[in-house]
C-alpha positions in Angstrom: 0.0 0.0 0.0 1.2 3.5 -0.7 1.6 6.4 1.7 -1.7 8.0 0.6 -3.9 9.2 3.5 -6.9 7.1 4.2 -8.9 10.2 5.1 -8.6 12.1 1.8 -12.4 12.0 1.2 -13.2 13.1 4.8 -11.5 16.5 5.5 -10.8 17.0 9.2 -11.6 20.7 9.9 -14.5 22.5 8.3 -13.2 26.0 8.0 -16.6 27.4 7.1 -18.1 25.9 10.2 -15.3 27.5 12.3 -15.9 30.8 10.5 -19.7 30.6 11.1 -19.1 29.9 14.8 -16.6 32.8 15.1 -19.0 35.2 13.4 -21.8 34.2 15.7 -19.5 34.8 18.7 -18.5 38.2 17.4 -22.1 39.1 16.7 -23.1 38.1 20.3 -20.3 40.2 21.8 -21.0 43.2 19.6 -24.7 43.2 20.4 -23.9 43.0 24.1 -20.8 45.2 24.2 -22.4 47.6 26.7 -23.0 44.7 29.1 -20.5 43.7 31.7 -18.9 40.7 30.2 -15.9 40.6 32.5 -18.2 40.3 35.5 -20.3 37.7 33.7 -17.2 35.6 33.0 -16.4 35.6 36.8 -20.0 34.5 37.5 -20.0 31.4 35.1 -21.3 28.5 37.2 -18.6 25.8 37.2 -19.5 22.6 39.1 -17.0 20.2 40.6 -16.8 16.7 39.0 -18.3 15.2 42.2 -21.6 17.0 41.4 -22.1 14.5 38.6 -23.0 11.3 40.4 -23.3 9.2 37.2 -19.7 9.8 36.2 -17.4 6.8 36.8 -15.3 7.3 39.9 -12.1 7.0 37.9 -13.2 9.7 35.6 -14.1 12.0 38.5 -10.6 11.4 39.9 -8.9 12.2 36.6 -11.0 15.4 36.2 -10.0 16.4 39.7 -6.3 15.6 39.0 -6.5 17.9 36.0 -8.1 20.7 38.0 -11.3 20.6 35.9 -14.6 22.2 36.8 -17.6 21.8 34.5 -19.1 25.1 33.2 -22.8 25.2 33.0 -24.8 26.7 30.1 -27.6 28.8 31.4 -30.5 27.4 29.4 -30.6 24.0 31.2 -32.2 23.6 34.6 -30.1 20.5 35.5 -26.4 19.9 35.7 -25.0 19.7 32.1 -21.9 19.3 30.0 -21.1 15.8 31.1 -22.7 13.4 28.6 -22.7 9.7 27.9 -22.8 8.3 24.4 -21.3 5.8 21.9 -18.6 8.1 20.5 -16.1 5.5 19.4 -18.2 2.6 18.1 -21.7 1.1 18.4 -22.2 -0.5 21.8 -19.3 1.2 23.7 -20.5 3.7 26.2 -18.1 6.7 26.5 -18.3 9.9 28.5 -17.7 13.4 27.1 -17.1 16.2 29.7 -16.5 19.9 29.2 -13.4 20.6 31.3 -12.7 24.2 32.3 -9.2 25.1 33.6 -8.0 28.7 34.0 -10.9 30.2 31.9 -10.7 27.8 28.9 -12.6 24.6 28.3 -12.0 21.6 26.1 -14.0 18.4 25.6 -12.4 15.4 27.3 -13.7 12.0 25.9 -13.2 9.1 28.3 -13.3 5.9 26.2 -15.5 3.2 27.7 -15.6 5.2 31.0 -11.8 4.7 31.5 -9.6 7.5 32.8 -6.7 6.3 30.7 -5.7 8.5 27.7 -8.9 10.6 27.2 -9.2 12.5 23.9 -8.8 16.2 24.4 -10.4 18.5 21.7 -12.0 21.8 20.8 -10.3 24.0 23.4 -11.7 27.6 23.6 -11.8 30.4 26.1 -15.0 30.3 28.1 -15.6 34.1 27.7 -16.3 33.8 24.0 -19.4 31.7 24.8 -21.0 34.5 26.8 -24.1 36.1 25.3 -26.7 38.7 26.2 -29.9 37.2 27.5 -32.0 40.3 27.5 -31.9 43.3 29.7 -28.6 43.3 31.6 -28.3 39.5 31.9 -25.4 37.6 30.4 -25.0 33.9 30.4 -22.5 31.2 29.5 -23.8 29.3 26.4 -21.5 26.5 25.5 -23.2 23.1 25.7 -22.3 19.6 24.6 -24.7 16.8 23.8 -24.7 13.3 22.2 -26.3 13.2 18.7 -27.0 10.3 16.4 -27.3 9.6 12.7 -30.6 11.4 12.1 -29.3 14.7 13.5 -26.0 14.4 11.7 -27.5 13.6 8.3 -30.3 16.2 8.6 -27.8 19.0 9.3 -25.5 17.8 6.5 -28.4 18.1 4.0 -29.4 21.5 5.4 -26.0 23.2 5.7 -23.5 21.1 3.7 -20.0 20.4 4.8 -17.5 17.6 4.1 -18.6 14.3 2.7 -20.0 12.2 5.5 -18.3 9.0 6.6 -20.5 6.0 7.4 -22.5 7.1 10.5 -22.8 4.1 12.8 -22.3 5.7 16.2 -22.9 9.0 17.9 -21.1 12.4 17.6 -20.7 15.2 20.1 -22.6 18.3 19.3 -20.5 21.3 20.5 -22.9 24.2 20.6 -22.9 27.9 21.2 -26.5 27.5 22.3 -28.9 29.5 20.1 -26.2 30.5 17.7 -24.3 27.6 16.0 -22.7 24.3 16.6 -20.2 21.8 15.2 -20.5 18.0 15.5 -17.3 16.3 16.5 -17.3 12.8 15.0 -14.7 10.1 15.7 -13.8 8.2 12.5 -10.8 5.9 11.8 -8.7 7.3 14.7 -9.4 11.0 14.0 -12.0 13.6 14.9 -14.0 15.1 12.0 -15.9 18.3 12.3 -19.3 18.0 10.7 -22.2 20.4 10.2 -24.3 21.2 13.2 -26.9 23.9 13.8 -26.5 27.2 12.1 
């Protein structure tokens, strides 16, 4: 076999999706530029890993070791941003957790609930996910969720993006809630960025 990349039909990053998300962030900041975003950043609710009783104990310990807290998007009434799903393959239950350290968050994916060698992706400063909520209210709006084939294919048809690989397990929808999202999909050892909401 030659040295040709096996992923040539499935581009990794979708630059247009990144651009759309960046534009949504800039629009949210410009609309709320008179609001006190610095204070809002300090007031982001960040829960300790122990607040998530369904997380495996080994995962909780690893999150604590890394100094993670789990930032909470303001639209949900229950603890969020720690989700279970089949992110590697059908039948294997994994955990994805939004881990915030020093004002920036990334998605940690714990394969099969193991604390060994989690994937670490999509790092971004928490403050860029602040948006005005009306009046003088500002809220943190980054949220992750598990999404399946129907969601992924529906958004591919609606918004385009790279050619889809075979979809036989779940992806992680990484959303600026109410603005835009990107689906992180694990395929043949790499993470693809697929079309989410717009």
